[in-house]
VOZA-623528 format. One line per 2 residues: number of its first residue (from 1); their letters; for each residue x, y, z of C-alpha. Coordinates in Angstrom, 3 decimals. Layout:
BEGIN
NUM	A	X:Y:Z; ...;
END
This chain:
BEGIN
1	MP	164.779:89.673:85.286; 162.023:92.450:86.004;
3	DI	158.771:91.943:84.075; 158.635:94.378:81.165;
5	IQ	155.309:93.821:79.763; 152.339:95.690:81.088;
7	LL	148.974:96.905:80.083; 148.737:100.081:78.329;
9	PD	146.478:102.831:80.024; 143.083:102.999:78.341;
11	NI	143.821:106.599:76.889; 146.773:105.469:75.227;
13	AN	145.032:102.674:73.750; 142.232:104.578:72.574;
15	QI	144.345:106.875:70.766; 146.230:103.878:69.035;
17	AA	143.154:102.473:68.253; 141.760:106.058:66.771;
19	GE	144.788:105.832:64.352; 143.012:103.133:62.310;
21	VI	139.636:104.502:62.571; 140.103:108.361:62.329;
23	QR	142.808:109.267:59.883; 141.497:112.857:59.247;
25	PA	138.529:115.041:59.447; 136.732:113.302:56.768;
27	SV	136.864:109.986:58.663; 135.023:111.634:61.557;
29	VK	132.321:112.831:58.912; 131.782:109.525:57.510;
31	EL	131.389:107.708:61.036; 128.836:110.281:62.430;
33	IE	126.580:110.400:59.147; 126.487:106.641:59.106;
35	NA	125.803:106.413:62.855; 122.928:108.981:61.846;
37	ID	121.743:106.725:58.953; 121.604:103.846:61.372;
39	AK	119.386:105.815:63.791; 116.942:105.731:61.082;
41	ST	117.317:109.660:60.372; 115.268:111.195:57.323;
43	EI	117.170:114.474:57.686; 120.899:114.862:58.207;
45	KL	122.877:118.221:58.359; 126.824:118.413:58.191;
47	II	128.406:121.704:59.443; 131.916:122.280:58.782;
49	KD	134.432:125.098:59.883; 138.261:125.138:58.595;
51	AG	137.762:121.767:56.626; 136.794:120.169:59.751;
53	KT	139.777:120.888:61.881; 138.010:123.457:64.094;
55	LI	134.624:122.076:64.068; 132.585:118.982:62.504;
57	QV	128.765:119.134:63.260; 126.394:116.463:62.602;
59	ID	122.637:116.858:63.189; 120.157:114.365:62.677;
61	NG	116.322:113.665:63.398; 116.951:110.017:64.310;
63	KG	115.699:107.858:67.343; 118.120:109.468:69.808;
65	MS	119.716:108.063:73.011; 118.565:107.847:76.632;
67	DT	120.836:108.586:79.471; 122.512:105.255:79.646;
69	DA	122.956:104.838:76.126; 124.372:108.383:75.732;
71	RM	127.275:107.336:77.953; 127.823:103.894:76.885;
73	CF	128.232:104.991:73.293; 131.716:106.729:73.763;
75	ER	133.119:103.451:75.387; 135.294:101.038:73.093;
77	HA	133.284:97.963:71.678; 129.987:99.583:72.580;
79	TS	127.367:99.098:69.989; 123.898:98.473:69.393;
81	KI	124.243:96.850:66.002; 125.245:93.115:67.051;
83	KK	124.551:91.037:69.684; 126.525:87.885:69.131;
85	AA	129.166:86.572:67.028; 126.947:85.198:64.415;
87	DL	125.638:88.678:63.619; 128.762:89.437:61.948;
89	FS	127.688:87.353:58.901; 124.521:89.380:58.409;
91	IS	125.270:92.952:58.886; 122.882:95.427:57.278;
93	TK	123.824:98.552:59.448; 126.861:101.092:58.454;
95	GF	128.496:100.653:62.091; 128.904:97.549:64.018;
97	RG	132.351:97.448:65.376; 131.661:100.034:68.307;
99	EA	135.018:101.741:67.610; 133.960:105.130:66.061;
101	LA	132.675:107.112:68.811; 135.380:106.131:71.225;
103	SI	138.108:106.775:68.811; 136.554:110.403:68.155;
105	AA	136.275:111.154:71.586; 139.772:110.122:72.275;
107	IA	141.367:112.704:70.090; 139.121:115.542:70.142;
109	HV	136.620:117.565:72.425; 133.306:116.192:71.825;
111	EM	129.647:117.791:72.503; 126.695:115.540:72.067;
113	IT	122.997:116.581:72.556; 120.382:113.817:72.106;
115	KT	116.904:113.178:72.722; 114.586:110.326:71.869;
117	HE	111.206:111.010:70.397; 109.275:109.962:73.650;
119	EE	111.048:112.206:75.917; 110.437:115.978:76.554;
121	IG	113.919:116.795:77.938; 117.270:115.553:76.508;
123	RR	120.717:115.487:77.672; 124.057:117.134:76.837;
125	LL	127.566:115.188:77.282; 130.773:116.909:76.818;
127	VS	133.951:114.425:76.257; 137.494:115.181:76.064;
129	GS	140.173:112.740:75.708; 138.043:109.846:76.345;
131	KV	136.922:111.411:79.685; 133.299:112.527:79.999;
133	TK	133.565:115.807:81.885; 129.994:116.890:82.011;
135	QE	126.628:115.147:81.647; 123.509:117.137:82.441;
137	PS	119.830:117.912:81.377; 119.347:119.871:78.025;
139	QA	116.472:121.037:75.748; 116.935:119.206:72.450;
141	QS	114.983:118.555:69.375; 114.378:114.775:68.661;
143	GT	117.473:113.259:67.479; 121.095:113.705:67.932;
145	MF	123.759:116.613:67.646; 127.393:115.739:67.706;
147	SV	129.798:118.711:67.807; 133.652:117.776:67.205;
149	KN	136.241:120.260:67.995; 139.805:120.658:67.945;
151	LF	140.393:117.495:66.101; 143.941:115.720:67.181;
153	FN	143.999:118.351:69.838; 146.071:115.785:72.256;
155	VP	148.092:114.042:68.999; 150.163:117.098:67.583;
157	AR	152.289:114.565:65.397; 148.916:113.572:63.854;
159	RK	147.514:117.254:63.629; 150.675:118.336:61.871;
161	FL	150.585:116.125:58.978; 146.842:117.299:58.287;
163	KS	147.089:118.948:54.555; 145.615:122.324:53.501;
165	DP	142.156:123.081:54.212; 141.130:122.949:50.353;
167	VE	142.569:119.107:50.367; 140.936:118.121:53.692;
169	LK	137.813:119.781:52.459; 137.789:117.643:49.299;
171	HI	138.147:114.401:51.358; 135.066:115.337:53.221;
173	IE	133.264:116.164:50.076; 133.873:112.918:48.870;
175	EF	132.959:110.943:51.777; 129.642:113.300:51.897;
177	KR	128.807:112.440:48.067; 129.498:108.726:48.628;
179	VA	126.945:108.517:51.408; 124.458:110.779:49.838;
181	LA	124.544:108.808:46.726; 123.726:105.746:48.620;
183	HP	120.850:107.103:50.258; 118.544:109.292:47.907;
185	SI	115.822:108.832:50.294; 117.226:110.885:53.133;
187	FF	117.686:114.741:53.133; 121.231:115.899:53.165;
189	SM	122.693:119.273:53.459; 126.059:120.433:54.045;
191	YH	127.813:123.991:55.173; 131.309:125.016:55.014;
193	NS	132.265:128.161:56.809; 128.519:129.118:56.606;
195	QE	128.064:128.587:53.063; 125.711:126.044:51.596;
197	VY	127.691:123.434:49.676; 124.971:120.804:49.231;
199	HL	121.134:120.790:49.319; 120.090:117.450:48.508;
201	PA	116.262:116.782:49.222; 114.947:113.103:49.124;
203	SN	114.538:111.899:45.646; 115.231:108.966:43.455;
205	FR	118.404:107.719:42.535; 119.064:109.380:39.219;
207	QR	117.688:112.822:40.610; 120.331:112.349:43.514;
209	IV	123.125:111.428:41.062; 122.226:114.588:39.099;
211	AV	122.115:116.745:42.190; 125.426:115.465:43.449;
213	LG	127.287:115.153:40.189; 125.879:118.174:38.219;
215	KN	123.102:118.577:35.840; 125.617:118.000:32.948;
217	VN	125.652:114.468:33.584; 121.928:113.911:33.254;
219	DK	121.795:113.255:29.701; 124.898:110.890:29.635;
221	LV	123.597:108.357:31.984; 122.420:105.101:30.816;
223	PI	120.361:102.940:33.284; 121.399:99.519:34.149;
225	DE	119.252:97.026:35.703; 119.980:93.109:36.243;
227	DT	118.058:90.915:38.799; 119.519:87.335:39.257;
229	EI	119.463:84.793:42.086; 122.903:85.816:43.313;
231	VK	122.866:89.441:42.786; 120.856:92.409:41.702;
233	IS	122.309:95.001:39.705; 121.111:98.819:39.114;
235	GF	122.144:102.176:38.781; 123.584:104.115:36.026;
237	VG	126.803:104.140:33.756; 127.976:106.805:31.676;
239	KP	127.952:107.231:27.900; 131.649:107.264:26.414;
241	EA	131.572:111.148:26.152; 131.215:111.408:29.863;
243	AK	134.461:109.462:30.495; 137.236:111.838:32.098;
245	KT	141.280:111.301:32.420; 140.639:111.926:36.044;
247	KG	139.321:109.581:38.547; 136.232:110.731:40.767;
249	DQ	132.952:109.955:39.351; 133.401:106.123:39.869;
251	FI	131.108:104.851:42.549; 130.221:101.105:43.512;
253	FV	127.850:100.550:46.448; 127.212:96.980:47.849;
255	ND	124.337:96.898:50.196; 124.052:100.850:50.050;
257	RY	127.651:100.770:51.226; 130.365:102.536:49.446;
259	IK	133.203:100.134:48.522; 136.491:99.946:46.959;
261	SN	137.442:97.324:44.811; 140.109:97.165:41.912;
263	YL	138.450:93.765:40.581; 134.924:95.011:40.304;
265	NH	136.191:98.406:38.668; 137.928:96.528:36.198;
267	AI	134.828:94.661:35.239; 133.198:97.684:34.443;
269	RS	136.358:99.418:32.768; 136.784:96.232:30.751;
271	VY	133.364:97.029:28.800; 134.421:100.481:27.618;
273	ED	138.016:99.272:26.340; 136.995:99.942:22.632;
275	LI	134.750:103.070:23.581; 137.195:105.404:25.389;
277	VK	140.804:106.006:25.103; 142.917:103.803:27.679;
279	EA	143.714:106.630:29.753; 140.154:107.808:30.360;
281	YP	137.625:106.868:33.337; 134.108:106.025:32.776;
283	LY	131.348:107.540:34.842; 129.262:104.939:36.704;
285	VM	127.092:104.652:39.703; 126.266:101.179:40.357;
287	YI	124.390:99.787:43.417; 125.038:95.987:44.086;
289	YV	122.548:93.869:46.433; 123.756:90.712:47.460;
291	DP	122.698:88.487:50.453; 124.471:89.878:53.646;
293	AK	125.423:86.395:54.749; 127.458:86.080:51.446;
295	ID	129.752:88.981:51.837; 132.258:89.777:54.545;
297	IN	132.790:93.610:55.268; 134.527:93.122:58.730;
299	VH	137.843:93.280:56.753; 139.184:96.740:57.763;
301	PT	137.856:99.336:60.206; 137.141:101.876:57.246;
303	KT	134.628:99.066:56.328; 135.362:100.168:52.493;
305	EI	136.548:96.669:51.446; 134.433:93.585:51.008;
307	KF	134.978:89.549:50.451; 132.779:88.105:48.399;
309	EE	131.721:84.386:48.406; 130.910:84.296:44.936;
311	ER	133.199:87.039:43.543; 133.847:85.880:40.384;
313	LI	130.230:85.241:39.441; 129.408:88.860:40.514;
315	YN	132.494:90.199:38.272; 130.720:88.407:35.186;
317	YI	127.346:89.484:36.220; 128.678:93.471:36.353;
319	KV	130.473:93.076:32.982; 127.490:91.363:31.333;
321	AT	124.896:94.081:32.655; 127.204:96.893:31.822;
323	KH	127.377:95.730:28.004; 123.687:95.148:27.887;
325	AL	122.798:98.641:29.247; 125.379:100.320:26.567;
327	GH	124.289:97.785:23.893; 120.547:98.601:24.557;
329	YN	120.972:102.262:24.241; 123.250:101.996:20.902;
331	VA	126.384:103.643:22.559; 129.178:103.944:20.230;
333	PT	132.826:105.281:20.387; 132.828:109.154:20.324;
335	LD	135.747:110.253:22.351; 138.940:111.510:21.161;
337	FG	140.852:113.108:23.924; 143.974:113.948:21.558;
339	SN	141.916:116.122:19.153; 142.251:119.462:21.464;
341	TN	145.833:120.704:21.255; 147.434:123.651:21.297;
343	FG	148.911:123.462:17.988; 146.083:123.777:15.573;
345	NP	144.206:121.489:13.072; 146.634:119.418:11.028;
347	ID	145.730:121.415:7.903; 147.044:124.637:8.932;
349	NS	149.384:123.827:11.873; 152.087:126.163:10.973;
351	RS	149.745:129.130:10.614; 148.019:128.534:13.915;
353	FG	151.158:127.511:15.804; 152.687:130.980:14.886;
355	KI	149.607:132.869:15.757; 149.811:131.241:19.380;
357	NQ	153.385:132.257:19.402; 152.777:135.694:18.405;
359	EY	149.831:136.234:20.689; 151.579:135.232:23.958;
361	NL	154.612:137.285:22.846; 156.908:134.512:22.711;
363	KG	157.980:134.727:19.154; 161.432:133.000:18.988;
365	SQ	163.044:133.004:22.327; 163.549:136.866:23.140;
367	SY	160.737:137.480:25.572; 162.577:135.197:28.034;
369	GD	165.426:137.570:28.072; 164.399:139.682:31.180;
371	GK	164.212:138.891:34.618; 165.434:135.356:34.269;
373	SN	168.038:133.295:36.038; 171.552:132.975:34.719;
375	FE	170.916:129.253:33.877; 167.905:130.500:31.565;
377	KS	169.920:133.218:30.061; 172.688:131.056:29.391;
379	NL	170.445:128.467:27.427; 168.445:131.174:25.900;
381	KA	171.692:133.007:24.279; 172.713:129.480:22.991;
383	WE	169.395:128.545:21.577; 169.005:132.124:19.795;
385	QI	171.499:130.548:17.248; 168.741:128.229:16.005;
387	YD	166.837:130.580:13.927; 169.968:132.515:12.628;
389	GL	169.331:132.992:8.927; 165.853:131.407:9.125;
391	QN	163.829:134.348:7.870; 166.081:134.243:4.637;
393	QS	165.935:130.562:4.412; 161.908:130.899:4.657;
395	ES	162.000:133.860:2.202; 163.853:131.386:-0.682;
397	QP	161.454:128.619:0.371; 163.504:125.579:0.453;
399	SD	162.080:122.103:1.091; 162.241:120.547:4.519;
401	AQ	165.145:118.035:3.301; 167.234:121.218:2.377;
403	QS	166.618:123.049:5.768; 169.503:123.415:8.160;
405	FT	168.887:122.852:12.035; 171.736:123.460:14.085;
407	IP	171.903:122.539:17.951; 173.802:125.426:19.795;
409	SK	176.586:124.781:22.393; 176.499:124.617:26.047;
411	IS	173.064:123.610:26.905; 172.674:122.221:30.440;
413	TE	170.982:119.039:30.832; 169.489:117.639:34.393;
415	DG	172.765:115.741:35.210; 175.031:118.933:34.586;
417	AE	176.118:117.573:30.974; 176.242:119.644:27.881;
419	IS	174.716:119.079:24.596; 177.318:119.744:21.835;
421	KI	176.761:121.826:18.843; 176.800:120.569:15.459;
423	EE	177.466:123.318:12.525; 175.434:121.871:9.674;
425	GK	172.826:119.934:11.119; 169.522:118.481:9.767;
427	AP	165.795:119.242:10.242; 164.278:117.649:13.054;
429	YQ	161.582:114.862:12.627; 158.758:112.900:14.433;
431	IH	158.679:109.329:15.368; 155.386:108.024:15.957;
433	NT	153.595:111.566:16.073; 154.919:111.462:19.803;
435	YI	158.648:112.142:19.865; 160.857:114.722:18.194;
437	LS	164.156:113.523:16.871; 167.005:115.983:16.369;
439	HI	170.589:115.591:15.620; 173.636:116.788:17.745;
441	KS	177.202:116.462:16.962; 177.664:113.828:19.697;
443	GF	174.513:111.730:18.692; 170.961:112.727:18.922;
445	LL	168.484:114.345:21.117; 164.824:112.586:21.562;
447	ID	162.232:114.902:22.907; 158.764:114.136:24.276;
449	QQ	156.465:116.687:22.526; 153.697:116.444:25.352;
451	AA	156.188:116.817:28.178; 157.978:119.545:26.495;
453	HE	155.055:121.322:25.548; 153.491:120.971:29.341;
455	RI	156.905:122.484:30.670; 156.727:125.553:28.199;
457	LY	153.127:126.240:29.041; 153.934:125.894:32.825;
459	EQ	156.465:128.549:32.788; 154.325:130.716:30.520;
461	NL	151.327:130.471:33.240; 153.728:131.070:36.203;
463	AS	154.930:134.248:34.493; 151.598:135.578:33.658;
465	MS	150.193:135.201:36.769; 152.974:137.074:38.641;
467	SH	152.982:139.822:35.942; 149.199:139.710:35.079;
469	QR	149.928:140.815:31.521; 148.734:137.832:29.846;
471	LT	146.454:138.257:26.770; 142.703:137.290:26.834;
473	QK	140.812:136.402:23.605; 137.321:137.262:24.177;
475	EL	134.490:134.912:23.319; 131.982:136.242:20.685;
477	FP	129.070:135.333:23.058; 129.687:134.354:26.811;
479	RT	129.653:130.785:27.432; 128.073:129.106:30.405;
481	IE	129.526:126.380:32.549; 127.914:125.126:35.342;
483	LD	129.667:122.746:37.941; 128.937:120.366:40.692;
485	NA	128.698:121.890:44.248; 132.294:120.643:45.127;
487	KA	134.014:122.125:41.963; 131.982:125.265:42.313;
489	TV	133.147:125.820:45.841; 136.791:125.087:44.321;
491	MQ	136.142:127.684:41.649; 135.027:130.160:43.766;
493	NI	138.113:130.145:45.899; 140.469:130.365:42.825;
495	LS	138.667:132.590:40.531; 141.030:135.484:40.763;
497	KV	143.936:133.267:40.210; 142.223:131.747:37.197;
499	NA	141.540:134.854:35.653; 145.361:135.890:35.978;
501	LG	145.976:133.179:33.702; 144.295:135.083:30.913;
503	FD	140.795:134.074:31.491; 137.863:136.409:31.910;
505	IE	135.328:134.313:33.822; 132.567:135.633:36.547;
507	EF	130.327:133.946:38.948; 126.935:134.005:37.816;
509	GD	125.319:132.403:40.907; 123.680:128.875:41.645;
511	KT	126.905:127.071:40.873; 127.091:128.758:37.223;
513	FL	130.100:130.691:35.718; 130.067:132.973:32.731;
515	IH	133.232:132.479:30.536; 133.864:135.808:28.441;
517	GI	137.239:134.827:27.383; 140.183:132.336:27.625;
519	PA	144.063:133.083:27.237; 144.962:134.059:23.645;
521	GL	146.147:131.528:21.637; 144.266:128.623:23.264;
523	AE	140.901:130.053:21.613; 141.570:128.742:18.179;
525	NH	141.928:125.157:19.468; 139.875:124.728:22.503;
527	DA	136.453:124.920:23.208; 136.238:127.253:26.201;
529	TH	133.814:125.150:28.525; 135.788:122.123:27.556;
531	LM	139.172:123.727:28.389; 137.779:125.150:31.936;
533	EK	136.391:121.531:32.660; 139.700:120.029:32.112;
535	LI	141.418:122.948:34.278; 139.172:122.226:37.218;
537	DQ	139.648:118.416:37.095; 143.309:118.973:36.785;
539	YV	143.448:121.394:39.569; 141.384:119.186:41.884;
541	SN	143.341:115.986:41.231; 146.447:118.001:41.843;
543	ME	145.382:118.990:45.293; 146.907:116.093:47.229;
545	LQ	150.600:117.310:45.993; 150.254:120.357:48.243;
547	LG	151.201:122.862:45.713; 150.309:126.457:46.032;
549	IE	147.242:127.713:44.108; 149.346:129.503:41.526;
551	EN	151.588:126.511:40.641; 148.545:124.095:40.775;
553	LA	146.903:126.157:38.229; 149.891:126.937:36.194;
555	RS	150.405:123.170:36.150; 146.841:122.331:35.833;
557	LA	146.415:124.221:32.626; 149.454:123.315:31.168;
559	VS	148.455:119.546:31.387; 145.132:120.373:29.874;
561	AA	146.245:122.625:27.210; 149.395:121.020:26.134;
563	TK	149.563:119.079:22.779; 149.030:115.514:23.199;
565	RG	151.248:112.633:21.834; 149.936:111.372:18.804;
567	KH	149.791:114.622:17.337; 151.421:115.123:14.149;
569	LE	153.631:118.266:13.840; 155.510:119.943:11.052;
571	VP	159.125:120.863:11.091; 158.573:124.572:11.762;
573	EM	156.341:123.701:14.510; 158.897:121.192:16.078;
575	KL	161.715:123.974:15.576; 159.626:126.516:17.627;
577	LI	158.800:123.914:20.124; 162.462:122.987:20.690;
579	DQ	163.562:126.818:20.757; 160.886:127.431:23.342;
581	LF	161.854:124.552:25.664; 165.390:125.337:25.832;
583	AC	164.624:128.998:26.623; 162.744:127.471:29.892;
585	EI	164.519:127.575:33.134; 163.967:123.977:33.619;
587	PY	164.129:122.571:30.208; 164.539:118.751:30.976;
589	KS	161.515:118.145:33.216; 157.934:118.387:32.617;
591	PT	156.032:119.858:35.642; 154.247:116.573:36.336;
593	GR	157.899:115.189:36.656; 158.311:113.598:33.362;
595	RC	161.595:113.603:31.322; 161.325:116.038:28.664;
597	IV	164.835:115.069:26.699; 166.593:112.045:26.310;
599	TM	170.272:112.113:24.714; 171.871:109.389:23.016;
601	DL	175.620:109.478:22.048; 177.151:107.678:19.097;
603	DT	179.275:105.548:21.515; 176.385:104.116:23.033;
605	IL	174.816:103.571:19.821; 177.989:101.860:18.522;
607	KQ	177.898:99.346:21.444; 174.467:98.168:20.532;
609	FI	175.792:96.846:17.362; 179.040:95.241:18.387;
611	G	177.418:92.890:20.990;
END
């Protein structure tokens, strides 16, 4: 039998290794910036083109490299960070595995220009697919410049799976923010397509946090400071009102290295259990310092996972320190994410919901009759029977118990079944202020009010962007909203689409936007600034789903503005919600994939009692 095991060529082995270290452009950014920090740089500049697909350039003023070091740095397992195995247990540098530059060089075209502070002339190297194609003397400033072009040029399968520019840019910004927050004493700047995204002068921790996360967090930060024999904990946690329903402002650093740890995150979140709603995420930027000999960071090539020798103790210290910080500043529960809905205040729900319906030109279900699919028109025609004679009933002002509510025939559900009609039905009613129950001839319907309203708003938003005919409710005085650098960049790219939804927003410069108006019907029940912040947060969190801009915005606004579970609805509101839901093209699924409708027939109910 012939031998079948053989050594892989170096270029293939390097590409395989690169797959673990370099997953996307953001991975290159992380590795190059961390190398610049290890080189004792005080200024680091990041330049990106086309979200890193065309160019990633990192320029630093660090120590630079000699001729030999410049050549050696691209070899696998070549590093200046460790000398012997024992060094693995007391690592204080960002890198140590000697894989990053070799991995980058294996899958991209790399140019490096470097010079030490003692030299007058530097050197320039060109590397492509792990091969050094040129090495020559070059004029250079002290420090190192890496230019990475055409990432994954020789791994087309990997390049094909890169996501859109906004998504890849989002990941790059996340990595940049993590490194910048960990090292406030270093000047950082970032440019994307010749536009400056971040300009972060050297500062203290609080100033850096505010510069990265936005000025609006400054008065929401609560300092934390605990020093024990085992661990030192410092940084800031957010007041409850700084919590959001989307992740992103949670940072834990161990010895100035960003880490991912569900265990330690739980220690902080558990303190907020009685302060914020369950679905919200508190703000925190926490710096933990422990003896390097008592942690192991050699767990994964990305070096974002750490094993602690005394993990349980550190968990308890973090929990206690967070409690002390919040208690010292007399923080009390203040959040109520369910208060902003699209159905008005409980005192006058019927009036406000009717106004929304009128302003959107969606009274009843007649406005859905034009330009819709046969599926939708079929549902529409059937559901128009709901309000037959309703006006006459309203004039005679019967009680809720006397009002009839009939479900029309031939309404298609997701699985193709039809909801049968009952001639003399009953008014719908609410279960736990969350679900709407309505009788049908064969049993009953159960509707998730939040999922249903998201579906209604989602289709309205898509329609308004395609027709550009949505009404705008003007603000009495313009509202100012200041976004952090990352969100401001996103907002600039989607501003025209946002205005097509019925907003009237203009850029005011320096990451600031003026809100002159919001979609008609939302103004009465939503603070313009808060609604805009929620919309941007939802849009950014949806970017990974590879939705188009229009679909993402339509979905984001629907989720942000929809009535929430736990909101009490009056009978007319429930009827209107059901009417509008079944006039939708896809009434049985919310835009986030949740089911809007559950049906239960009498036979199934009977079986539950027979046993």
